[in-house]
N, CA, C and O atoms as a CHARMM CRD file, in Angstrom:
* protein
*
  304
    1    1 MET  N     -8.59000  -7.82100   1.13700 PROA 1      0.00000
    2    1 MET  CA    -8.57300  -6.51500   1.73600 PROA 1      0.00000
    3    1 MET  C     -7.60000  -5.65000   0.94800 PROA 1      0.00000
    4    1 MET  O     -6.65700  -6.16700   0.34800 PROA 1      0.00000
    5    2 THR  N     -7.81800  -4.34300   0.94300 PROA 2      0.00000
    6    2 THR  CA    -6.93900  -3.45000   0.20700 PROA 2      0.00000
    7    2 THR  C     -6.16600  -2.53000   1.15600 PROA 2      0.00000
    8    2 THR  O     -6.54300  -2.34600   2.31300 PROA 2      0.00000
    9    3 LEU  N     -5.09100  -1.96700   0.64500 PROA 3      0.00000
   10    3 LEU  CA    -4.19000  -1.14300   1.44800 PROA 3      0.00000
   11    3 LEU  C     -4.90600   0.01500   2.13100 PROA 3      0.00000
   12    3 LEU  O     -4.60000   0.32200   3.28300 PROA 3      0.00000
   13    4 GLU  N     -5.83500   0.65500   1.46800 PROA 4      0.00000
   14    4 GLU  CA    -6.50200   1.82100   2.05600 PROA 4      0.00000
   15    4 GLU  C     -7.32100   1.48300   3.29100 PROA 4      0.00000
   16    4 GLU  O     -7.67500   2.38100   4.05400 PROA 4      0.00000
   17    5 SER  N     -7.63100   0.20800   3.50600 PROA 5      0.00000
   18    5 SER  CA    -8.43600  -0.17300   4.67600 PROA 5      0.00000
   19    5 SER  C     -7.58600  -0.48200   5.91000 PROA 5      0.00000
   20    5 SER  O     -8.13700  -0.72300   6.98400 PROA 5      0.00000
   21    6 LEU  N     -6.25900  -0.48000   5.78000 PROA 6      0.00000
   22    6 LEU  CA    -5.39200  -0.73900   6.94200 PROA 6      0.00000
   23    6 LEU  C     -5.35100   0.46300   7.87700 PROA 6      0.00000
   24    6 LEU  O     -5.49500   1.60600   7.44500 PROA 6      0.00000
   25    7 LYS  N     -5.15700   0.19500   9.13600 PROA 7      0.00000
   26    7 LYS  CA    -4.98600   1.23900  10.15400 PROA 7      0.00000
   27    7 LYS  C     -3.49600   1.57700  10.27700 PROA 7      0.00000
   28    7 LYS  O     -2.64200   0.79900   9.85300 PROA 7      0.00000
   29    8 ILE  N     -3.20000   2.70900  10.84300 PROA 8      0.00000
   30    8 ILE  CA    -1.80900   3.13200  11.05000 PROA 8      0.00000
   31    8 ILE  C     -1.09100   2.11500  11.92700 PROA 8      0.00000
   32    8 ILE  O     -1.61000   1.68200  12.95600 PROA 8      0.00000
   33    9 GLY  N      0.12400   1.73900  11.49600 PROA 9      0.00000
   34    9 GLY  CA     0.96900   0.84100  12.26100 PROA 9      0.00000
   35    9 GLY  C      0.76800  -0.64300  12.00300 PROA 9      0.00000
   36    9 GLY  O      1.54700  -1.46100  12.49100 PROA 9      0.00000
   37   10 ILE  N     -0.25900  -1.00700  11.24700 PROA 10     0.00000
   38   10 ILE  CA    -0.50900  -2.41600  10.94500 PROA 10     0.00000
   39   10 ILE  C      0.40000  -2.85900   9.79800 PROA 10     0.00000
   40   10 ILE  O      0.51200  -2.17400   8.78200 PROA 10     0.00000
   41   11 THR  N      1.04600  -4.01300   9.97300 PROA 11     0.00000
   42   11 THR  CA     1.90500  -4.56200   8.92200 PROA 11     0.00000
   43   11 THR  C      1.11400  -5.58100   8.11800 PROA 11     0.00000
   44   11 THR  O      0.36000  -6.38000   8.67400 PROA 11     0.00000
   45   12 ALA  N      1.29400  -5.54200   6.81000 PROA 12     0.00000
   46   12 ALA  CA     0.60900  -6.46500   5.91300 PROA 12     0.00000
   47   12 ALA  C      1.57300  -6.89800   4.81900 PROA 12     0.00000
   48   12 ALA  O      2.65800  -6.33700   4.66600 PROA 12     0.00000
   49   13 GLU  N      1.15900  -7.90100   4.06600 PROA 13     0.00000
   50   13 GLU  CA     1.93700  -8.36900   2.92600 PROA 13     0.00000
   51   13 GLU  C      1.15700  -8.05800   1.65900 PROA 13     0.00000
   52   13 GLU  O     -0.04800  -8.29900   1.59000 PROA 13     0.00000
   53   14 ILE  N      1.84000  -7.52600   0.66500 PROA 14     0.00000
   54   14 ILE  CA     1.19600  -7.21700  -0.60600 PROA 14     0.00000
   55   14 ILE  C      0.89200  -8.52800  -1.32600 PROA 14     0.00000
   56   14 ILE  O      1.76900  -9.37700  -1.49100 PROA 14     0.00000
   57   15 GLU  N     -0.37000  -8.68300  -1.75300 PROA 15     0.00000
   58   15 GLU  CA    -0.77400  -9.88300  -2.48900 PROA 15     0.00000
   59   15 GLU  C     -0.86700  -9.64100  -3.98600 PROA 15     0.00000
   60   15 GLU  O     -0.59000 -10.54600  -4.77400 PROA 15     0.00000
   61   16 GLY  N     -1.24700  -8.45000  -4.38900 PROA 16     0.00000
   62   16 GLY  CA    -1.38000  -8.16300  -5.81500 PROA 16     0.00000
   63   16 GLY  C     -1.86300  -6.75100  -6.05500 PROA 16     0.00000
   64   16 GLY  O     -2.21400  -6.02300  -5.12500 PROA 16     0.00000
   65   17 ILE  N     -1.87300  -6.37800  -7.32900 PROA 17     0.00000
   66   17 ILE  CA    -2.33700  -5.06000  -7.74200 PROA 17     0.00000
   67   17 ILE  C     -3.47600  -5.26200  -8.72400 PROA 17     0.00000
   68   17 ILE  O     -3.33100  -5.95500  -9.73000 PROA 17     0.00000
   69   18 LEU  N     -4.60900  -4.64900  -8.42000 PROA 18     0.00000
   70   18 LEU  CA    -5.83400  -4.85700  -9.18900 PROA 18     0.00000
   71   18 LEU  C     -6.07000  -3.71700 -10.17600 PROA 18     0.00000
   72   18 LEU  O     -6.95900  -2.89000  -9.97200 PROA 18     0.00000
   73   19 THR  N     -5.27500  -3.67200 -11.24800 PROA 19     0.00000
   74   19 THR  CA    -5.42900  -2.59500 -12.22000 PROA 19     0.00000
   75   19 THR  C     -4.78300  -2.98700 -13.54200 PROA 19     0.00000
   76   19 THR  O     -4.27800  -4.09900 -13.69600 PROA 19     0.00000
   77   20 ASP  N     -4.80600  -2.06100 -14.48900 PROA 20     0.00000
   78   20 ASP  CA    -4.21100  -2.30900 -15.79800 PROA 20     0.00000
   79   20 ASP  C     -2.68100  -2.35700 -15.71300 PROA 20     0.00000
   80   20 ASP  O     -2.10000  -1.97300 -14.69800 PROA 20     0.00000
   81   21 CYS  N     -2.05200  -2.81700 -16.75400 PROA 21     0.00000
   82   21 CYS  CA    -0.59600  -3.02100 -16.76800 PROA 21     0.00000
   83   21 CYS  C      0.19500  -1.73900 -16.54500 PROA 21     0.00000
   84   21 CYS  O      1.20200  -1.75900 -15.83600 PROA 21     0.00000
   85   22 ASP  N     -0.23400  -0.62500 -17.13000 PROA 22     0.00000
   86   22 ASP  CA     0.51400   0.62500 -16.99000 PROA 22     0.00000
   87   22 ASP  C      0.56900   1.09200 -15.54100 PROA 22     0.00000
   88   22 ASP  O      1.64300   1.41000 -15.02900 PROA 22     0.00000
   89   23 ARG  N     -0.57800   1.13200 -14.88300 PROA 23     0.00000
   90   23 ARG  CA    -0.61700   1.57700 -13.48800 PROA 23     0.00000
   91   23 ARG  C      0.05900   0.55900 -12.57100 PROA 23     0.00000
   92   23 ARG  O      0.75300   0.93900 -11.62800 PROA 23     0.00000
   93   24 ALA  N     -0.13800  -0.72400 -12.84100 PROA 24     0.00000
   94   24 ALA  CA     0.51800  -1.77100 -12.05100 PROA 24     0.00000
   95   24 ALA  C      2.02800  -1.66800 -12.18600 PROA 24     0.00000
   96   24 ALA  O      2.75400  -1.85500 -11.20900 PROA 24     0.00000
   97   25 GLY  N      2.50400  -1.37200 -13.38600 PROA 25     0.00000
   98   25 GLY  CA     3.93900  -1.19800 -13.61400 PROA 25     0.00000
   99   25 GLY  C      4.49100  -0.02600 -12.83300 PROA 25     0.00000
  100   25 GLY  O      5.57900  -0.11700 -12.26200 PROA 25     0.00000
  101   26 ARG  N      3.76000   1.07100 -12.79900 PROA 26     0.00000
  102   26 ARG  CA     4.19200   2.24600 -12.04200 PROA 26     0.00000
  103   26 ARG  C      4.25900   1.93000 -10.55200 PROA 26     0.00000
  104   26 ARG  O      5.22200   2.29800  -9.88000 PROA 26     0.00000
  105   27 LEU  N      3.23800   1.25000 -10.03700 PROA 27     0.00000
  106   27 LEU  CA     3.22000   0.91300  -8.61600 PROA 27     0.00000
  107   27 LEU  C      4.32800  -0.07600  -8.26200 PROA 27     0.00000
  108   27 LEU  O      4.93100   0.02800  -7.19400 PROA 27     0.00000
  109   28 SER  N      4.59800  -1.03500  -9.14900 PROA 28     0.00000
  110   28 SER  CA     5.67500  -1.98500  -8.85900 PROA 28     0.00000
  111   28 SER  C      7.03500  -1.29800  -8.89500 PROA 28     0.00000
  112   28 SER  O      7.93400  -1.67800  -8.14600 PROA 28     0.00000
  113   29 THR  N      7.20100  -0.29800  -9.74900 PROA 29     0.00000
  114   29 THR  CA     8.44800   0.48600  -9.77500 PROA 29     0.00000
  115   29 THR  C      8.65500   1.20700  -8.45100 PROA 29     0.00000
  116   29 THR  O      9.79200   1.39000  -8.01600 PROA 29     0.00000
  117   30 LEU  N      7.57500   1.61200  -7.81400 PROA 30     0.00000
  118   30 LEU  CA     7.66400   2.28100  -6.51700 PROA 30     0.00000
  119   30 LEU  C      7.91800   1.29700  -5.36500 PROA 30     0.00000
  120   30 LEU  O      8.21100   1.71700  -4.24600 PROA 30     0.00000
  121   31 GLY  N      7.80500  -0.02000  -5.64000 PROA 31     0.00000
  122   31 GLY  CA     8.07200  -1.01900  -4.60800 PROA 31     0.00000
  123   31 GLY  C      6.87400  -1.84500  -4.18900 PROA 31     0.00000
  124   31 GLY  O      6.99300  -2.70600  -3.31700 PROA 31     0.00000
  125   32 PHE  N      5.72100  -1.60100  -4.79500 PROA 32     0.00000
  126   32 PHE  CA     4.51200  -2.35200  -4.46100 PROA 32     0.00000
  127   32 PHE  C      4.52500  -3.66700  -5.23700 PROA 32     0.00000
  128   32 PHE  O      3.90500  -3.79500  -6.29200 PROA 32     0.00000
  129   33 ILE  N      5.25000  -4.63800  -4.68400 PROA 33     0.00000
  130   33 ILE  CA     5.46900  -5.92700  -5.33100 PROA 33     0.00000
  131   33 ILE  C      4.91100  -7.02600  -4.42200 PROA 33     0.00000
  132   33 ILE  O      5.16100  -7.01800  -3.21700 PROA 33     0.00000
  133   34 PRO  N      4.15900  -7.97000  -4.99400 PROA 34     0.00000
  134   34 PRO  CA     3.62400  -9.06600  -4.17300 PROA 34     0.00000
  135   34 PRO  C      4.71000  -9.75300  -3.35200 PROA 34     0.00000
  136   34 PRO  O      5.80300 -10.03800  -3.83900 PROA 34     0.00000
  137   35 GLY  N      4.37000 -10.01000  -2.07900 PROA 35     0.00000
  138   35 GLY  CA     5.30600 -10.65800  -1.15900 PROA 35     0.00000
  139   35 GLY  C      6.03400  -9.68300  -0.24500 PROA 35     0.00000
  140   35 GLY  O      6.56700 -10.09300   0.78500 PROA 35     0.00000
  141   36 ARG  N      6.06800  -8.41500  -0.59400 PROA 36     0.00000
  142   36 ARG  CA     6.76000  -7.42700   0.25100 PROA 36     0.00000
  143   36 ARG  C      5.88000  -7.01500   1.42500 PROA 36     0.00000
  144   36 ARG  O      4.65300  -6.98900   1.33100 PROA 36     0.00000
  145   37 LYS  N      6.54400  -6.69500   2.53100 PROA 37     0.00000
  146   37 LYS  CA     5.85900  -6.21500   3.73400 PROA 37     0.00000
  147   37 LYS  C      5.64400  -4.71700   3.61000 PROA 37     0.00000
  148   37 LYS  O      6.48400  -3.99700   3.06900 PROA 37     0.00000
  149   38 ILE  N      4.51300  -4.25900   4.11500 PROA 38     0.00000
  150   38 ILE  CA     4.13800  -2.85500   4.01700 PROA 38     0.00000
  151   38 ILE  C      3.37300  -2.46500   5.26900 PROA 38     0.00000
  152   38 ILE  O      2.65700  -3.28300   5.84700 PROA 38     0.00000
  153   39 HSD  N      3.52400  -1.22000   5.68500 PROA 39     0.00000
  154   39 HSD  CA     2.63200  -0.73700   6.75000 PROA 39     0.00000
  155   39 HSD  C      2.35300   0.74500   6.57700 PROA 39     0.00000
  156   39 HSD  O      3.17600   1.50700   6.06900 PROA 39     0.00000
  157   40 VAL  N      1.16300   1.12400   7.01700 PROA 40     0.00000
  158   40 VAL  CA     0.71100   2.50800   6.90700 PROA 40     0.00000
  159   40 VAL  C      1.35200   3.30600   8.03400 PROA 40     0.00000
  160   40 VAL  O      1.27200   2.91600   9.19900 PROA 40     0.00000
  161   41 THR  N      1.98800   4.42300   7.68900 PROA 41     0.00000
  162   41 THR  CA     2.63000   5.25300   8.69900 PROA 41     0.00000
  163   41 THR  C      1.79700   6.47600   9.06500 PROA 41     0.00000
  164   41 THR  O      1.88100   6.96900  10.19000 PROA 41     0.00000
  165   42 ARG  N      0.99200   6.97000   8.12100 PROA 42     0.00000
  166   42 ARG  CA     0.11200   8.10500   8.44400 PROA 42     0.00000
  167   42 ARG  C     -0.87600   8.37900   7.31400 PROA 42     0.00000
  168   42 ARG  O     -0.69300   7.96600   6.16900 PROA 42     0.00000
  169   43 PHE  N     -1.92300   9.09200   7.69300 PROA 43     0.00000
  170   43 PHE  CA    -2.92400   9.57700   6.74800 PROA 43     0.00000
  171   43 PHE  C     -2.87500  11.09500   6.79400 PROA 43     0.00000
  172   43 PHE  O     -2.64500  11.66900   7.85800 PROA 43     0.00000
  173   44 ALA  N     -3.08300  11.74600   5.68000 PROA 44     0.00000
  174   44 ALA  CA    -3.21100  13.20200   5.66600 PROA 44     0.00000
  175   44 ALA  C     -4.46900  13.56400   6.46400 PROA 44     0.00000
  176   44 ALA  O     -5.33800  12.71200   6.65100 PROA 44     0.00000
  177   45 PRO  N     -4.58200  14.80100   6.93400 PROA 45     0.00000
  178   45 PRO  CA    -5.72600  15.18100   7.76200 PROA 45     0.00000
  179   45 PRO  C     -7.09300  14.82100   7.17400 PROA 45     0.00000
  180   45 PRO  O     -8.00200  14.46700   7.92500 PROA 45     0.00000
  181   46 LEU  N     -7.25800  14.90100   5.87700 PROA 46     0.00000
  182   46 LEU  CA    -8.54300  14.55300   5.27200 PROA 46     0.00000
  183   46 LEU  C     -8.55100  13.12200   4.73500 PROA 46     0.00000
  184   46 LEU  O     -9.47900  12.73200   4.02600 PROA 46     0.00000
  185   47 GLY  N     -7.51100  12.33000   5.07400 PROA 47     0.00000
  186   47 GLY  CA    -7.46300  10.93400   4.68800 PROA 47     0.00000
  187   47 GLY  C     -6.82600  10.65100   3.33700 PROA 47     0.00000
  188   47 GLY  O     -6.77100   9.49600   2.91500 PROA 47     0.00000
  189   48 ASP  N     -6.34900  11.66700   2.66000 PROA 48     0.00000
  190   48 ASP  CA    -5.75100  11.48400   1.34500 PROA 48     0.00000
  191   48 ASP  C     -4.65900  12.52700   1.16000 PROA 48     0.00000
  192   48 ASP  O     -4.97000  13.71600   1.23500 PROA 48     0.00000
  193   49 PRO  N     -3.41500  12.16900   0.92600 PROA 49     0.00000
  194   49 PRO  CA    -2.88900  10.85300   0.59700 PROA 49     0.00000
  195   49 PRO  C     -2.58100  10.01200   1.84400 PROA 49     0.00000
  196   49 PRO  O     -2.72800  10.45400   2.98300 PROA 49     0.00000
  197   50 ILE  N     -2.14800   8.78200   1.56700 PROA 50     0.00000
  198   50 ILE  CA    -1.74100   7.82100   2.59100 PROA 50     0.00000
  199   50 ILE  C     -0.23500   7.64000   2.47700 PROA 50     0.00000
  200   50 ILE  O      0.29100   7.52000   1.37000 PROA 50     0.00000
  201   51 SER  N      0.46800   7.61900   3.60800 PROA 51     0.00000
  202   51 SER  CA     1.90600   7.34600   3.60500 PROA 51     0.00000
  203   51 SER  C      2.13200   5.93500   4.11800 PROA 51     0.00000
  204   51 SER  O      1.57000   5.52700   5.13400 PROA 51     0.00000
  205   52 VAL  N      2.97100   5.19500   3.39100 PROA 52     0.00000
  206   52 VAL  CA     3.28500   3.81500   3.76000 PROA 52     0.00000
  207   52 VAL  C      4.79400   3.62700   3.74300 PROA 52     0.00000
  208   52 VAL  O      5.52600   4.41900   3.15000 PROA 52     0.00000
  209   53 GLU  N      5.24200   2.57600   4.39600 PROA 53     0.00000
  210   53 GLU  CA     6.65800   2.23600   4.38300 PROA 53     0.00000
  211   53 GLU  C      6.83200   0.84000   3.79200 PROA 53     0.00000
  212   53 GLU  O      6.17600  -0.12100   4.19300 PROA 53     0.00000
  213   54 ILE  N      7.75100   0.76800   2.81600 PROA 54     0.00000
  214   54 ILE  CA     8.12400  -0.50400   2.19800 PROA 54     0.00000
  215   54 ILE  C      9.64700  -0.54500   2.20000 PROA 54     0.00000
  216   54 ILE  O     10.29200   0.34600   1.65000 PROA 54     0.00000
  217   55 ASP  N     10.21800  -1.56500   2.80900 PROA 55     0.00000
  218   55 ASP  CA    11.68300  -1.73200   2.83600 PROA 55     0.00000
  219   55 ASP  C     12.40800  -0.46500   3.29900 PROA 55     0.00000
  220   55 ASP  O     13.43600  -0.09600   2.73200 PROA 55     0.00000
  221   56 GLY  N     11.87400   0.20000   4.32800 PROA 56     0.00000
  222   56 GLY  CA    12.52000   1.38000   4.88100 PROA 56     0.00000
  223   56 GLY  C     12.30100   2.65400   4.08200 PROA 56     0.00000
  224   56 GLY  O     12.82700   3.70500   4.44800 PROA 56     0.00000
  225   57 GLN  N     11.54600   2.58600   3.01200 PROA 57     0.00000
  226   57 GLN  CA    11.27800   3.74500   2.17600 PROA 57     0.00000
  227   57 GLN  C      9.85200   4.22200   2.39900 PROA 57     0.00000
  228   57 GLN  O      8.91400   3.42700   2.34100 PROA 57     0.00000
  229   58 GLU  N      9.68300   5.51400   2.65300 PROA 58     0.00000
  230   58 GLU  CA     8.35500   6.09100   2.86300 PROA 58     0.00000
  231   58 GLU  C      7.80600   6.57400   1.51900 PROA 58     0.00000
  232   58 GLU  O      8.46800   7.30900   0.78700 PROA 58     0.00000
  233   59 ILE  N      6.59000   6.14600   1.21700 PROA 59     0.00000
  234   59 ILE  CA     5.94900   6.49100  -0.05200 PROA 59     0.00000
  235   59 ILE  C      4.54300   6.99800   0.23800 PROA 59     0.00000
  236   59 ILE  O      3.82800   6.42600   1.06000 PROA 59     0.00000
  237   60 SER  N      4.14800   8.07000  -0.43700 PROA 60     0.00000
  238   60 SER  CA     2.78200   8.58500  -0.32500 PROA 60     0.00000
  239   60 SER  C      2.03300   8.26100  -1.60600 PROA 60     0.00000
  240   60 SER  O      2.57100   8.38000  -2.70600 PROA 60     0.00000
  241   61 LEU  N      0.78600   7.85000  -1.44400 PROA 61     0.00000
  242   61 LEU  CA    -0.03200   7.59100  -2.61400 PROA 61     0.00000
  243   61 LEU  C     -1.47200   7.95700  -2.32100 PROA 61     0.00000
  244   61 LEU  O     -1.90200   8.00600  -1.16800 PROA 61     0.00000
  245   62 ARG  N     -2.20300   8.21300  -3.38600 PROA 62     0.00000
  246   62 ARG  CA    -3.61400   8.57500  -3.24600 PROA 62     0.00000
  247   62 ARG  C     -4.42500   7.38800  -2.73200 PROA 62     0.00000
  248   62 ARG  O     -4.07900   6.22700  -2.95200 PROA 62     0.00000
  249   63 ARG  N     -5.49700   7.71400  -2.05300 PROA 63     0.00000
  250   63 ARG  CA    -6.39200   6.67500  -1.53700 PROA 63     0.00000
  251   63 ARG  C     -6.91600   5.81400  -2.69300 PROA 63     0.00000
  252   63 ARG  O     -7.05200   4.60100  -2.53700 PROA 63     0.00000
  253   64 ALA  N     -7.21000   6.41900  -3.84200 PROA 64     0.00000
  254   64 ALA  CA    -7.69900   5.66200  -4.99800 PROA 64     0.00000
  255   64 ALA  C     -6.66300   4.62800  -5.46000 PROA 64     0.00000
  256   64 ALA  O     -7.03000   3.53400  -5.88800 PROA 64     0.00000
  257   65 GLU  N     -5.38200   4.96800  -5.37400 PROA 65     0.00000
  258   65 GLU  CA    -4.33100   4.00700  -5.73000 PROA 65     0.00000
  259   65 GLU  C     -4.21400   2.91400  -4.67000 PROA 65     0.00000
  260   65 GLU  O     -4.01100   1.74500  -4.99600 PROA 65     0.00000
  261   66 ALA  N     -4.34200   3.30100  -3.40000 PROA 66     0.00000
  262   66 ALA  CA    -4.26300   2.33400  -2.30700 PROA 66     0.00000
  263   66 ALA  C     -5.38800   1.30400  -2.39900 PROA 66     0.00000
  264   66 ALA  O     -5.22500   0.16900  -1.95200 PROA 66     0.00000
  265   67 GLN  N     -6.52300   1.68800  -2.97200 PROA 67     0.00000
  266   67 GLN  CA    -7.64500   0.76200  -3.13500 PROA 67     0.00000
  267   67 GLN  C     -7.34400  -0.32100  -4.17000 PROA 67     0.00000
  268   67 GLN  O     -8.05300  -1.32500  -4.23900 PROA 67     0.00000
  269   68 LEU  N     -6.30600  -0.12600  -4.96900 PROA 68     0.00000
  270   68 LEU  CA    -5.93600  -1.09300  -6.00400 PROA 68     0.00000
  271   68 LEU  C     -4.93200  -2.13700  -5.50600 PROA 68     0.00000
  272   68 LEU  O     -4.67100  -3.13100  -6.18300 PROA 68     0.00000
  273   69 ILE  N     -4.37400  -1.90100  -4.31600 PROA 69     0.00000
  274   69 ILE  CA    -3.30200  -2.78200  -3.79200 PROA 69     0.00000
  275   69 ILE  C     -3.90900  -3.75600  -2.79500 PROA 69     0.00000
  276   69 ILE  O     -4.34600  -3.37600  -1.70900 PROA 69     0.00000
  277   70 GLN  N     -3.92500  -5.00000  -3.18700 PROA 70     0.00000
  278   70 GLN  CA    -4.49600  -6.06000  -2.35900 PROA 70     0.00000
  279   70 GLN  C     -3.44000  -6.52000  -1.34300 PROA 70     0.00000
  280   70 GLN  O     -2.30200  -6.80700  -1.71200 PROA 70     0.00000
  281   71 VAL  N     -3.83000  -6.58700  -0.05800 PROA 71     0.00000
  282   71 VAL  CA    -2.89800  -6.97600   1.01000 PROA 71     0.00000
  283   71 VAL  C     -3.52100  -8.04100   1.90700 PROA 71     0.00000
  284   71 VAL  O     -4.73500  -8.24600   1.92500 PROA 71     0.00000
  285   72 ARG  N     -2.64300  -8.70800   2.64700 PROA 72     0.00000
  286   72 ARG  CA    -3.07200  -9.68100   3.65500 PROA 72     0.00000
  287   72 ARG  C     -2.40600  -9.27800   4.95300 PROA 72     0.00000
  288   72 ARG  O     -1.18400  -9.14400   5.01000 PROA 72     0.00000
  289   73 MET  N     -3.20000  -9.08200   6.00500 PROA 73     0.00000
  290   73 MET  CA    -2.65300  -8.69100   7.30400 PROA 73     0.00000
  291   73 MET  C     -1.83900  -9.81200   7.89400 PROA 73     0.00000
  292   73 MET  O     -2.18400 -10.98600   7.75500 PROA 73     0.00000
  293   74 GLU  N     -0.74500  -9.44500   8.56100 PROA 74     0.00000
  294   74 GLU  CA     0.07300 -10.43700   9.25700 PROA 74     0.00000
  295   74 GLU  C     -0.57400 -10.75200  10.59500 PROA 74     0.00000
  296   74 GLU  O     -1.15100  -9.87700  11.24000 PROA 74     0.00000
  297   75 HSD  N     -0.47100 -12.00100  11.00200 PROA 75     0.00000
  298   75 HSD  CA    -0.97800 -12.39200  12.31000 PROA 75     0.00000
  299   75 HSD  C      0.15400 -12.27200  13.31200 PROA 75     0.00000
  300   75 HSD  O      1.28100 -12.70200  13.06500 PROA 75     0.00000
  301   76 VAL  N     -0.17300 -11.67800  14.44600 PROA 76     0.00000
  302   76 VAL  CA     0.85400 -11.43400  15.46800 PROA 76     0.00000
  303   76 VAL  C      0.93700 -12.58200  16.43100 PROA 76     0.00000
  304   76 VAL  O      1.74600 -12.55100  17.35900 PROA 76     0.00000
């Protein structure tokens, strides 16, 4: 499953980034690193961009970028 398919408030764990090295490097610099917990905090009115929280930091990214971030939902 990818980050863009999560609903608001759902916590997941980042599993990987499905893209070339340059874009993956940029996303990892922003905190999108496998093993980290992430959750969607809001969507813009038209669904793009998406705001997420990683380690207490709020980050906005395009839906196209969110489709590259592979996640696994946590079981409650």
